[in-house]
Backbone bond lengths (Angstrom), bond angles and torsions (degrees), N, CA, C in turn:
res aa  C-N    CA-C-N  psi(-1)  N-CA   C-N-CA  omega(-1)  CA-C   N-CA-C  phi
1 M - - - 1.394 - - 1.455 114.01 -
2 A 1.275 117.18 138.86 1.459 122.55 -177.88 1.503 115.19 -75.03
3 K 1.242 119.00 139.17 1.479 124.46 -178.17 1.543 103.54 -73.35
4 S 1.399 116.96 137.93 1.367 122.66 175.17 1.542 112.52 -72.04
5 Y 1.234 117.36 154.02 1.491 122.55 -166.17 1.500 106.63 -75.77
6 E 1.260 119.69 136.38 1.499 131.28 170.88 1.505 110.84 -123.96
7 S 1.390 115.72 130.17 1.380 120.54 179.18 1.550 109.12 -70.42
8 D 1.413 111.03 162.53 1.436 118.79 176.11 1.535 113.42 -55.16
9 I 1.340 113.42 -36.55 1.460 122.24 -176.12 1.500 105.19 -71.69
10 T 1.235 124.53 -45.25 1.447 129.03 -178.11 1.606 107.43 -61.07
11 Q 1.265 116.36 -46.46 1.461 121.46 177.09 1.504 111.42 -61.20
12 F 1.393 116.94 -45.42 1.376 124.35 -178.97 1.624 108.96 -58.44
13 L 1.273 114.12 -50.08 1.520 117.89 -179.98 1.514 111.78 -65.53
14 Q 1.233 118.18 -39.01 1.495 118.77 178.73 1.572 110.67 -65.20
15 D 1.385 116.05 -41.97 1.499 118.03 173.36 1.554 114.73 -61.93
16 L 1.326 111.91 -39.54 1.475 118.57 -178.60 1.545 108.54 -63.47
17 K 1.298 112.69 -44.21 1.551 116.16 178.91 1.495 114.04 -65.11
18 Q 1.304 113.89 -33.51 1.540 117.48 178.29 1.563 111.03 -71.12
19 Q 1.421 111.25 -35.78 1.467 115.16 -179.76 1.492 111.15 -73.92
20 R 1.315 118.82 -31.57 1.390 123.41 -174.80 1.500 109.50 -129.13
21 P 1.372 121.00 83.36 1.393 124.57 -169.58 1.563 112.64 -65.83
22 N 1.402 119.58 -22.43 1.414 120.99 -172.42 1.547 108.49 -100.72
23 L 1.319 114.75 14.51 1.591 119.60 178.78 1.422 111.63 -60.08
24 E 1.362 125.10 -52.16 1.432 124.88 178.71 1.463 113.16 -59.83
25 A 1.329 119.46 -39.08 1.541 119.81 176.87 1.477 110.52 -60.52
26 R 1.343 113.83 -43.47 1.529 115.95 -177.86 1.568 114.65 -70.99
27 Q 1.413 112.56 -26.16 1.476 119.47 172.19 1.550 109.57 -63.89
28 K 1.245 111.99 -45.21 1.605 122.39 -178.60 1.592 105.69 -63.83
29 Q 1.221 116.54 -46.31 1.435 116.58 -179.09 1.526 112.18 -63.45
30 G 1.301 118.43 -43.03 1.453 124.62 178.46 1.557 108.83 -59.46
31 R 1.295 117.16 -45.51 1.401 122.87 -178.05 1.559 107.73 -62.91
32 A 1.336 117.02 -50.31 1.447 118.00 175.54 1.486 114.71 -55.66
33 R 1.160 116.50 -37.24 1.462 120.80 -177.90 1.476 112.83 -66.42
34 L 1.380 116.61 -41.28 1.433 123.32 -175.04 1.533 113.96 -96.66
35 W 1.286 118.37 -36.26 1.445 119.53 -169.40 1.489 122.29 -115.76
36 D 1.329 112.92 -34.07 1.501 119.08 -175.94 1.588 106.17 -86.71
37 K 1.328 118.18 84.55 1.392 128.90 -173.18 1.562 108.76 -118.94
38 N 1.370 116.92 145.99 1.426 114.53 168.82 1.482 107.37 -93.19
39 I 1.345 112.62 135.56 1.490 120.81 -173.83 1.531 109.46 -100.73
40 D 1.344 114.73 125.73 1.402 120.89 168.10 1.471 114.24 -75.98
41 L 1.308 120.93 104.64 1.456 125.32 -176.92 1.558 113.44 -59.28
42 E 1.345 114.53 -40.22 1.396 114.93 -179.52 1.533 116.71 -67.58
43 V 1.361 117.62 -26.94 1.458 122.69 172.80 1.559 109.57 -70.45
44 V 1.422 113.33 -37.57 1.456 114.81 -178.68 1.488 110.09 -72.60
45 D 1.306 117.21 -33.82 1.486 118.98 174.38 1.560 113.00 -63.62
46 G 1.313 113.35 -34.16 1.502 119.01 -176.48 1.577 106.04 -75.81
47 F 1.266 119.69 -32.51 1.501 116.45 177.28 1.611 109.70 -76.47
48 K 1.281 116.72 -28.69 1.448 113.83 176.54 1.445 110.58 -75.51
49 A 1.321 121.14 -33.77 1.508 125.51 176.32 1.542 110.11 -68.94
50 A 1.254 120.12 -24.33 1.435 123.23 -178.71 1.567 116.44 -91.09
51 A 1.282 112.96 -6.20 1.435 121.26 -176.91 1.533 110.23 -67.25
52 V 1.405 113.60 136.10 1.385 118.78 179.15 1.479 109.62 -96.20
53 P 1.332 121.59 130.34 1.388 117.09 -179.41 1.592 116.85 -63.60
54 Q 1.245 117.46 141.28 1.446 121.33 -173.77 1.571 108.70 -96.04
55 K 1.317 113.23 143.20 1.504 117.82 179.58 1.517 104.17 -72.98
56 P 1.421 113.32 162.69 1.395 117.71 -177.47 1.584 109.05 -68.62
57 Y 1.260 122.47 -32.34 1.424 123.89 178.95 1.610 105.14 -126.83
58 V 1.210 116.42 103.64 1.489 125.20 -168.81 1.605 110.06 -66.49
59 Y 1.318 117.27 -26.79 1.473 116.99 -172.87 1.590 111.04 -97.38
60 Q 1.352 117.66 5.55 1.437 119.73 174.76 1.473 107.80 -75.28
61 T 1.361 114.31 133.17 1.507 121.41 172.78 1.425 113.94 -77.50
62 D 1.320 115.41 152.81 1.506 121.93 172.84 1.452 116.88 -81.26
63 D 1.285 116.34 74.65 1.544 116.93 -175.93 1.580 111.72 -103.37
């Protein structure tokens, strides 16, 4: 039976995962550190309320 086609990228990723078995766990740890955060909505509302409206052209002087 003929082997089904696998792209070079698929083969590379499979080889990489075999060489580094803890790679996926480290990816999940990195994602949790950077992205999976609990957001305090009161703080977000405070930042929005404190925002100063920006002029249409910020570099124009007030003459």
